[in-house]
C-alpha positions as CSV (number, residue, x, y, z in Angstrom):
1,M,117.4,161.2,157.2
2,S,118.5,164.7,156.4
3,E,116.0,167.3,155.0
4,Q,117.9,167.3,151.7
5,A,117.5,163.5,151.4
6,K,113.8,163.7,152.2
7,D,113.3,166.3,149.5
8,A,115.1,164.1,146.9
9,A,113.1,161.1,147.8
10,C,109.9,163.1,147.6
11,C,110.9,164.2,144.0
12,V,111.1,160.6,142.7
13,R,108.0,159.2,144.4
14,I,105.5,158.1,141.8
15,S,102.7,159.5,143.9
16,D,104.0,163.0,143.1
17,L,101.2,164.8,141.2
18,R,103.4,165.9,138.3
19,I,104.7,162.4,137.7
20,R,101.2,161.0,137.8
21,Q,100.1,163.5,135.2
22,L,102.9,162.4,132.9
23,L,102.0,158.7,133.4
24,E,98.4,159.4,132.4
25,T,99.7,160.5,128.9
26,L,101.3,157.1,128.2
27,D,99.7,154.2,126.3
28,D,101.4,151.6,128.6
29,M,99.6,150.6,131.7
30,V,101.4,151.8,134.9
31,A,100.8,150.9,138.5
32,E,102.6,151.3,141.8
33,T,102.5,148.7,144.5
34,D,103.6,148.4,148.1
35,T,105.9,145.7,149.4
36,N,102.9,143.4,149.8
37,L,102.3,143.8,146.1
38,C,99.0,145.7,146.7
39,Y,98.1,148.6,144.4
40,R,98.8,152.1,145.6
41,Y,98.2,153.7,142.2
42,V,96.9,152.6,138.8
43,S,96.9,154.7,135.6
44,T,93.8,155.4,133.6
45,S,95.0,153.2,130.8
46,Y,95.6,150.4,133.3
47,Q,92.0,150.7,134.5
48,R,90.6,150.9,131.0
49,F,92.4,147.9,129.7
50,L,91.3,145.6,132.6
51,G,87.8,147.1,132.6
52,L,88.1,147.9,136.3
53,S,88.2,151.2,138.3
54,A,90.9,152.3,140.7
55,E,88.5,151.7,143.5
56,E,87.9,148.1,142.4
57,L,91.6,147.5,142.2
58,A,92.4,149.2,145.5
59,E,93.8,147.0,148.2
60,T,94.0,144.1,145.8
61,S,97.3,142.4,144.9
62,I,98.9,142.7,141.5
63,V,98.9,138.9,141.2
64,D,95.2,138.4,142.1
65,R,94.1,138.5,138.5
66,V,97.0,136.4,137.1
67,H,96.0,133.2,135.3
68,P,96.2,130.2,137.7
69,E,98.9,128.5,135.5
70,D,101.0,131.7,135.7
71,I,100.5,132.9,139.3
72,T,103.3,130.9,141.0
73,V,105.9,132.2,138.6
74,A,104.5,135.8,138.8
75,Q,104.5,135.8,142.6
76,T,108.1,134.6,142.7
77,L,109.4,137.1,140.1
78,F,107.7,140.1,141.8
79,E,109.0,139.1,145.3
80,E,112.6,138.5,143.9
81,C,112.4,142.0,142.4
82,L,111.6,143.4,145.8
83,I,114.3,141.5,147.6
84,T,117.1,141.7,145.1
85,R,116.2,145.2,143.8
86,V,116.8,143.9,140.2
87,P,114.2,144.8,137.6
88,M,112.2,142.0,136.1
89,R,110.3,141.3,132.8
90,A,108.0,138.5,131.9
91,E,104.7,137.6,130.1
92,F,101.6,136.6,132.0
93,R,97.9,136.2,131.4
94,Y,95.6,138.6,133.3
95,R,91.9,138.3,133.8
96,H,89.8,141.0,132.3
97,A,86.6,142.1,134.0
98,S,84.7,140.1,131.3
99,G,86.5,136.9,132.5
100,E,88.7,136.7,129.4
101,Y,92.4,136.2,130.0
102,L,94.7,138.6,128.1
103,W,98.4,138.2,127.5
104,L,100.5,141.1,128.9
105,E,104.2,141.9,128.9
106,V,105.0,142.9,132.5
107,A,108.0,144.9,133.6
108,A,108.7,145.8,137.3
109,V,111.3,148.2,138.8
110,P,111.8,148.4,142.6
111,L,111.1,151.7,144.4
112,V,114.2,152.2,146.5
113,T,115.1,154.8,149.1
114,E,118.2,155.0,151.2
115,E,116.6,153.0,153.9
116,A,114.5,150.3,152.1
117,T,112.6,149.1,149.1
118,T,109.1,150.6,149.4
119,G,107.4,148.9,146.5
120,L,107.4,148.4,142.8
121,I,106.6,150.4,139.7
122,V,105.0,148.1,137.2
123,S,104.2,148.7,133.6
124,K,102.2,146.4,131.4
125,R,101.8,146.1,127.6
126,D,99.0,144.3,125.8
127,L,100.3,141.2,123.9
128,T,97.0,139.7,123.1
129,E,97.1,140.5,119.4
130,R,100.7,139.4,119.2
131,Q,99.8,136.1,120.9
132,R,96.9,135.6,118.6
133,S,99.1,136.3,115.6
134,Q,101.7,133.9,116.9
135,K,99.0,131.3,117.5
136,L,97.7,131.7,114.0
137,V,101.2,131.4,112.5
138,Y,101.8,128.3,114.6
139,H,98.5,126.8,113.4
140,L,99.3,127.5,109.8
141,A,102.8,126.0,110.2
142,Y,101.7,122.8,112.1
143,Y,98.1,122.1,111.0
144,D,96.5,121.0,107.8
145,P,94.2,123.8,106.5
146,L,91.7,121.4,105.0
147,T,91.1,118.9,107.8
148,D,92.5,121.0,110.7
149,L,94.5,117.9,111.7
150,P,98.2,118.2,112.7
151,N,100.5,118.0,109.7
152,R,103.6,116.0,108.9
153,T,105.9,118.5,110.5
154,L,104.0,118.4,113.9
155,L,103.8,114.6,113.7
156,Q,107.6,114.5,113.3
157,R,107.9,116.5,116.5
158,Q,105.5,114.3,118.3
159,L,107.4,111.2,117.1
160,A,110.7,112.7,118.5
161,I,109.0,113.2,121.9
162,A,107.6,109.7,121.8
163,L,111.0,108.3,120.9
164,R,112.6,110.1,123.9
165,K,109.9,109.0,126.3
166,A,109.8,105.4,125.1
167,T,113.6,105.1,125.4
168,A,113.6,106.6,128.9
169,T,110.7,104.4,130.1
170,N,111.5,101.2,128.1
171,T,108.0,101.2,126.5
172,L,106.6,100.6,123.1
173,F,104.7,102.7,120.6
174,G,103.4,102.2,117.1
175,V,102.5,104.2,114.0
176,L,99.9,103.4,111.4
177,Y,100.6,105.0,108.0
178,M,97.4,105.1,106.0
179,D,96.8,105.8,102.3
180,L,93.4,106.0,100.6
181,D,93.0,103.4,97.9
182,R,92.1,104.7,94.4
183,F,91.6,108.2,95.7
184,K,92.8,109.7,92.4
185,T,90.0,107.8,90.5
186,I,87.4,109.1,92.9
187,N,88.8,112.6,92.8
188,D,88.6,112.6,89.0
189,L,85.0,111.5,89.3
190,V,83.7,114.0,91.8
191,G,86.2,116.8,91.2
192,H,88.6,118.6,93.5
193,V,85.8,120.2,95.6
194,G,84.2,116.7,96.1
195,G,87.6,115.2,96.8
196,D,88.3,117.8,99.5
197,Q,85.0,117.2,101.1
198,L,85.7,113.5,101.1
199,L,89.1,114.0,102.8
200,K,87.4,116.1,105.5
201,E,84.8,113.3,106.1
202,V,87.6,110.7,106.3
203,A,89.4,112.9,108.9
204,D,86.2,113.2,110.9
205,R,85.7,109.4,110.9
206,L,89.3,108.9,111.9
207,K,88.9,111.3,114.8
208,R,86.2,109.1,116.2
209,V,88.5,106.1,116.6
210,V,91.4,108.1,118.1
211,G,92.1,106.8,121.6
212,H,93.5,108.5,124.6
213,G,97.1,109.5,124.0
214,D,96.9,108.9,120.3
215,F,98.0,111.5,117.8
216,L,96.3,111.7,114.4
217,A,97.8,113.7,111.5
218,R,97.3,114.2,107.8
219,T,100.8,113.7,106.3
220,G,100.0,114.3,102.6
221,G,97.3,114.5,99.9
222,D,95.4,111.3,100.7
223,E,97.7,110.0,103.5
224,F,97.1,110.0,107.2
225,A,99.1,108.7,110.2
226,L,98.1,107.6,113.7
227,L,100.7,107.6,116.5
228,I,99.6,105.1,119.2
229,T,101.6,105.7,122.3
230,N,100.1,103.0,124.5
231,A,100.8,100.1,122.1
232,R,101.7,97.4,124.5
233,D,102.1,94.7,121.8
234,R,101.7,93.9,118.2
235,Q,98.1,92.7,118.7
236,R,96.9,96.1,119.9
237,L,98.1,97.7,116.7
238,I,96.4,95.0,114.7
239,L,93.1,95.7,116.5
240,R,93.4,99.4,115.8
241,A,94.1,98.8,112.1
242,E,91.2,96.4,111.8
243,E,89.0,99.0,113.6
244,I,89.9,101.6,111.0
245,L,89.4,99.3,108.0
246,K,86.0,98.3,109.4
247,M,85.1,102.0,109.9
248,M,85.9,102.7,106.3
249,R,83.4,100.1,105.0
250,T,80.4,102.4,105.7
251,P,79.3,103.7,102.3
252,W,80.6,107.1,101.2
253,V,78.4,109.5,99.3
254,I,79.8,112.6,97.6
255,H,77.8,114.7,95.1
256,G,75.2,111.9,94.7
257,Y,77.8,109.2,94.0
258,E,78.1,106.3,96.4
259,F,81.3,104.3,96.3
260,P,83.5,102.1,98.5
261,L,86.6,103.6,100.1
262,S,89.4,101.8,101.9
263,F,92.9,102.3,103.4
264,S,96.1,100.5,102.8
265,I,97.9,100.6,106.1
266,G,101.6,100.2,106.9
267,I,102.6,99.6,110.5
268,V,105.9,100.3,112.3
269,M,106.8,99.8,115.9
270,Y,109.4,101.3,118.2
271,P,111.8,99.9,119.2
272,G,112.7,97.8,116.2
273,D,111.5,99.5,113.1
274,G,113.4,102.8,113.2
275,E,115.5,105.0,115.5
276,T,114.4,108.4,114.2
277,P,111.2,110.0,113.0
278,E,112.5,109.9,109.4
279,E,113.3,106.2,109.6
280,L,109.8,105.4,111.0
281,F,108.3,107.5,108.1
282,K,110.3,105.7,105.5
283,N,109.7,102.2,106.8
284,G,106.0,102.9,107.4
285,D,105.7,104.1,103.8
286,R,107.3,100.8,102.6
287,A,104.9,98.7,104.6
288,M,102.0,100.8,103.3
289,Y,103.0,100.2,99.7
290,V,103.4,96.5,100.3
291,A,99.8,96.5,101.7
292,K,98.7,98.1,98.4
293,A,100.6,95.5,96.4
294,Q,98.8,92.8,98.4
295,G,95.4,93.9,97.1
296,R,94.7,97.1,99.2
297,N,92.1,97.4,102.0
298,T,94.6,95.7,104.3
299,Y,97.5,96.3,106.7
300,C,101.1,95.2,106.6
301,F,103.8,95.3,109.3
302,Y,107.3,96.5,108.2
303,E,109.7,93.6,107.7
304,H,113.4,94.0,108.2
305,Q,114.4,91.7,105.3
306,W,113.0,94.4,103.0
307,E,116.1,96.5,103.7
308,K,118.3,93.7,102.4
309,Q,116.0,93.2,99.4
310,L,116.1,96.9,98.7
311,K,119.9,97.1,98.8
312,E,120.1,94.1,96.5
313,R,117.6,95.7,94.1
314,Q,119.6,98.9,94.1
315,L,122.8,96.9,93.4
316,I,121.2,95.2,90.5
317,E,119.7,98.4,89.1
318,S,123.0,100.3,89.3
319,N,124.9,97.4,87.6
320,L,122.1,96.8,85.0
321,R,122.6,100.4,83.7
322,H,126.0,99.4,82.5
323,A,125.4,95.7,81.6
324,L,124.9,96.4,77.9
325,E,127.9,98.6,77.4
326,R,130.1,96.2,79.3
327,K,128.9,93.3,77.2
328,Q,127.6,91.3,80.2
329,L,124.3,90.3,78.6
330,Q,124.1,87.2,76.5
331,L,121.4,85.5,74.5
332,Y,120.4,81.9,75.0
333,Y,118.3,79.9,72.7
334,Q,115.8,77.2,73.6
335,P,114.8,74.8,70.8
336,Q,111.2,74.4,69.7
337,F,110.2,71.1,68.1
338,D,107.5,69.7,65.9
339,T,105.5,67.5,68.3
340,M,105.2,64.5,66.0
341,T,108.6,64.5,64.3
342,E,110.6,66.1,67.0
343,K,112.3,68.2,64.4
344,M,113.6,71.5,65.5
345,I,111.7,74.3,63.8
346,G,112.3,77.3,65.9
347,V,114.0,78.7,69.0
348,E,112.9,81.0,71.8
349,V,115.3,83.8,72.6
350,L,116.1,84.2,76.3
351,I,118.4,86.6,78.0
352,R,121.1,85.9,80.5
353,W,123.2,88.3,82.6
354,F,126.7,87.2,83.6
355,H,128.2,89.7,86.1
356,P,131.9,89.4,86.8
357,E,131.4,89.7,90.6
358,L,127.7,88.8,91.2
359,G,127.8,85.8,88.8
360,M,124.8,84.7,86.8
361,I,121.8,86.9,87.7
362,P,118.4,85.1,86.9
363,P,116.1,87.0,84.5
364,N,113.3,87.1,87.1
365,H,115.7,89.2,89.3
366,F,116.5,91.9,86.7
367,I,113.8,91.9,84.1
368,P,111.1,93.4,86.4
369,I,113.6,96.1,87.4
370,A,114.4,96.8,83.8
371,E,110.7,97.1,83.0
372,E,110.1,99.4,85.9
373,T,113.1,101.7,85.2
374,G,112.7,101.8,81.4
375,L,116.0,100.0,80.8
376,I,114.0,97.3,79.2
377,L,113.7,99.5,76.1
378,P,117.4,99.6,75.1
379,I,117.9,96.0,76.4
380,G,114.9,94.8,74.4
381,E,116.1,96.5,71.2
382,W,119.5,94.9,71.7
383,V,117.9,91.5,72.1
384,L,115.8,92.1,68.9
385,R,118.7,93.2,66.8
386,T,121.1,90.6,68.1
387,A,118.7,87.7,67.6
388,C,117.9,88.8,64.0
389,R,121.6,89.1,63.2
390,Q,122.2,85.6,64.6
391,A,119.3,84.0,62.7
392,K,120.5,85.5,59.5
393,E,124.1,84.4,60.2
394,W,122.9,80.8,60.7
395,Q,121.2,80.9,57.3
396,E,124.2,82.4,55.6
397,R,126.3,79.6,57.0
398,G,124.1,77.0,55.5
399,F,121.9,75.9,58.4
400,D,118.3,75.1,57.9
401,P,116.3,78.3,58.7
402,V,114.6,78.4,62.1
403,R,112.1,80.9,63.4
404,V,113.4,83.0,66.4
405,A,110.7,83.9,68.9
406,I,111.2,87.0,71.1
407,N,108.9,88.0,74.0
408,L,108.0,91.7,74.1
409,S,107.6,93.2,77.5
410,P,104.6,95.5,78.3
411,R,106.8,98.6,78.0
412,Q,108.3,97.6,74.7
413,F,104.9,96.8,73.3
414,Q,103.5,100.2,74.2
415,Q,106.4,102.2,72.9
416,Q,105.5,104.5,70.0
417,N,108.4,103.4,67.7
418,L,108.0,99.6,68.1
419,V,107.1,99.0,64.5
420,A,109.9,101.2,63.2
421,T,112.4,99.4,65.6
422,V,111.3,95.9,64.3
423,E,111.6,97.1,60.7
424,S,115.0,98.5,61.3
425,A,116.2,95.3,63.0
426,L,115.0,93.2,60.0
427,Y,116.5,95.6,57.5
428,T,119.9,95.9,59.0
429,S,120.2,92.2,59.6
430,G,118.8,91.1,56.3
431,L,116.5,88.6,58.0
432,E,113.2,87.9,56.2
433,P,110.1,88.7,58.4
434,Q,108.7,85.2,58.3
435,W,111.6,84.0,60.4
436,L,110.9,86.4,63.3
437,E,108.2,85.6,65.8
438,L,107.0,88.2,68.4
439,E,105.2,87.1,71.6
440,I,103.0,89.1,74.0
441,T,101.4,87.7,77.1
442,E,97.7,87.2,77.3
443,S,97.4,89.7,80.2
444,L,99.2,92.4,78.2
445,A,97.0,91.7,75.1
446,M,93.8,92.2,77.2
447,K,95.1,95.3,79.0
448,D,93.9,97.5,76.1
449,A,92.5,95.2,73.6
450,E,91.8,97.9,70.9
451,F,95.3,99.2,71.1
452,T,96.6,95.6,70.9
453,I,94.6,94.9,67.8
454,A,95.9,98.0,66.1
455,M,99.6,97.3,67.0
456,L,99.4,93.6,66.1
457,K,97.9,94.5,62.7
458,D,100.8,96.9,62.0
459,L,103.3,94.2,63.0
460,R,101.5,91.5,61.0
461,A,101.5,93.7,58.0
462,M,105.3,93.5,58.0
463,G,105.1,89.7,57.7
464,V,106.4,88.7,61.2
465,S,104.7,85.9,63.1
466,L,102.7,86.8,66.2
467,M,101.9,84.6,69.3
468,I,99.9,85.0,72.5
469,D,102.3,83.8,75.3
470,D,101.3,82.3,78.7
471,F,97.8,81.5,77.3
472,G,95.4,80.4,80.0
473,T,96.7,82.6,82.8
474,G,94.8,85.7,81.8
475,Y,91.2,86.5,81.0
476,S,90.9,86.6,77.3
477,S,87.6,87.3,75.7
478,L,87.0,84.7,72.9
479,S,85.6,87.5,70.7
480,Y,88.8,89.5,71.1
481,L,91.0,86.4,70.6
482,M,89.4,85.9,67.3
483,R,90.1,89.5,66.3
484,F,93.8,89.4,67.3
485,P,95.8,88.9,64.1
486,V,98.0,86.2,65.8
487,E,99.3,83.0,64.3
488,G,99.2,80.9,67.4
489,L,98.9,80.4,71.2
490,K,101.6,79.4,73.6
491,I,100.3,77.4,76.5
492,D,101.6,78.4,79.9
493,N,103.9,75.7,81.5
494,S,101.7,75.4,84.6
495,F,99.0,73.6,82.5
496,V,101.6,71.2,81.1
497,R,103.2,70.6,84.5
498,D,99.8,69.7,86.2
499,S,98.3,67.8,83.3
500,I,99.6,64.4,84.4
501,E,98.6,64.8,88.1
502,S,95.3,66.5,87.7
503,N,92.4,65.4,85.6
504,S,90.9,69.0,85.6
505,S,94.3,70.4,84.4
506,A,94.5,67.7,81.7
507,L,91.0,68.5,80.5
508,L,91.8,72.2,80.4
509,L,95.0,71.6,78.5
510,A,93.2,69.5,76.0
511,S,90.5,72.1,75.6
512,V,93.0,74.9,74.9
513,I,94.7,72.8,72.3
514,T,91.3,72.1,70.7
515,L,90.4,75.8,70.8
516,G,93.6,76.7,69.1
517,R,93.1,74.2,66.3
518,N,89.5,75.3,65.8
519,L,90.7,78.8,65.4
520,N,93.3,77.7,62.9
521,M,96.1,78.7,65.3
522,R,99.4,77.0,65.9
523,V,99.6,75.8,69.5
524,I,102.9,75.5,71.4
525,A,103.2,73.9,74.8
526,E,106.2,75.0,76.9
527,G,107.7,73.4,80.0
528,V,107.6,69.8,78.6
529,E,109.9,67.9,81.0
530,T,108.6,64.3,80.9
531,E,107.8,61.6,78.4
532,K,104.2,61.4,79.8
533,Q,103.7,65.0,79.1
534,L,105.0,64.7,75.6
535,T,102.8,61.6,74.9
536,F,99.7,63.5,76.2
537,L,100.5,66.5,73.9
538,R,101.0,64.1,70.9
539,K,97.7,62.4,71.7
540,H,95.8,65.7,71.6
541,Q,97.7,66.9,68.5
542,C,99.5,69.9,70.0
543,D,101.6,71.4,67.1
544,Q,104.9,72.2,68.8
545,V,106.6,71.6,72.1
546,Q,109.4,73.2,74.1
547,G,111.0,72.2,77.3
548,Y,114.0,70.5,79.1
549,L,113.0,67.1,77.9
550,L,114.0,68.0,74.3
551,G,116.3,70.9,74.7
552,R,117.5,73.3,77.4
553,P,118.4,77.0,76.7
554,M,121.9,77.3,75.4
555,P,124.3,79.8,73.9
556,A,124.4,80.2,70.1
557,A,127.6,78.2,69.7
558,D,126.1,75.2,71.5
559,L,122.8,75.5,69.5
560,E,124.8,75.4,66.3
561,K,125.7,71.8,67.1
562,Q,122.0,71.0,67.1
563,L,121.5,72.9,63.9
564,N,124.2,70.8,62.3
565,K,122.3,67.7,63.3
566,V,119.2,69.2,61.8
567,S,121.0,69.4,58.5
568,D,122.3,65.8,58.9
569,D,119.3,64.0,60.2
570,D,116.0,64.3,62.1
571,D,117.0,62.6,65.3
572,R,115.8,63.9,68.7
573,F,117.9,66.8,70.0
574,S,118.5,66.8,73.7
């Protein structure tokens, strides 16, 4: 090498005193290594950060204090930098003199002369605070702040991983979706602070039953989920669900209150119950709500027929919204007879839906949907107004007057303007109030007895007749029954159906008839289909009967033929 080249090389060597003095002014940690990656120089900031002196670092390798999990990558990158003479940059954890590992950003540049690579210049920058901040941000994004459990977002990621693994290995996994029963009631009792404390205790108990490989998360307010990756079969999931339900039976005490607490659990399995995390969530939720509907404190597996039922329900709901305007709804009338004379004295108004493509849709398929969606209110008002007009029309055409009985749904009965709606229907039709009969079920009457009494009094003041429908299926208090301003009781058809075959049912039916008579109430028995049933009801002096034996539900035009006969004679109408 020429003298000129040697002088140039000397100028760039890091060991030059003037360069070292400059490096000492920098905040970044700087070191020089030889080709064996051993230190030849370390800056003061380098020594200060690691808590080690230059003497302690002398003759040690730059990778000696790298975290065991990072050391292989670090060694490879440094050696590649020496060989290829290409600068490198990476992030490693280095051990401080205290034993704590700190995150550092490491950059290395090869020291190159004309003849060879003589070492590396390495700079390091502390990333510990940045890593801590990133870790905090990650925790806030993926963990529930109250229970410190993974949240719904992280569970979705874990489900995606489980799906890929199960698909690749042809294995099974399951997810338990858990919702606390009646948590809102408890939360109202103990307050939000007590409710939060309860949720933390529930999370702590659930952690105790989490097995190896399981993943527990809080997915919502009072909802949790457990991913079970080693679910070999359905029975294993049942055992885990039963273990959780059993664990929840231990009494819970919050703010001095002791109360029972339980889960409703929906269970899904892969493969079979969903192909994506979103589908598994959706189907798990459905199963969970079915478990609630089955009485709570139980578990339920997702069933594939629910998908078909849901689509059918959506089809019915979407079409039901237009059924009134498209004139697809029709009223049918079922005659009611005096038990002794078999003379028609009233009709019960029933609704039928005739869809041009779906055909006749049974009431039990669409009435619950109408009730749930609120469509029962416009439909119910249409039924009321149409029936009143029809009854008045029959009278104007010279038929003997008959009372029309209309069943009020729970939502109708609780609406604020019910009395005004009934008054309007009577006024616009011209029907006198005594020819309108309104029925509410026994269970509805007892749901809020004081409200029921007040509403019935307002309706009774108008002059309409009031009946308790499906009597015997609820839990009426006799004291309340005596306070209800109703004219009569309508016995549920199940009592009539079983009266001939069962002595106990016959005795109960006779007792209800006697009760009604002692309370000076008119008693109607529905579902009369045989002569034996009719004979039994006559024997026990039931006032009125209704059923297929004497008359099926029929359109207004067909009923008019029966009304004509009423005017002509008092023969039985069938």
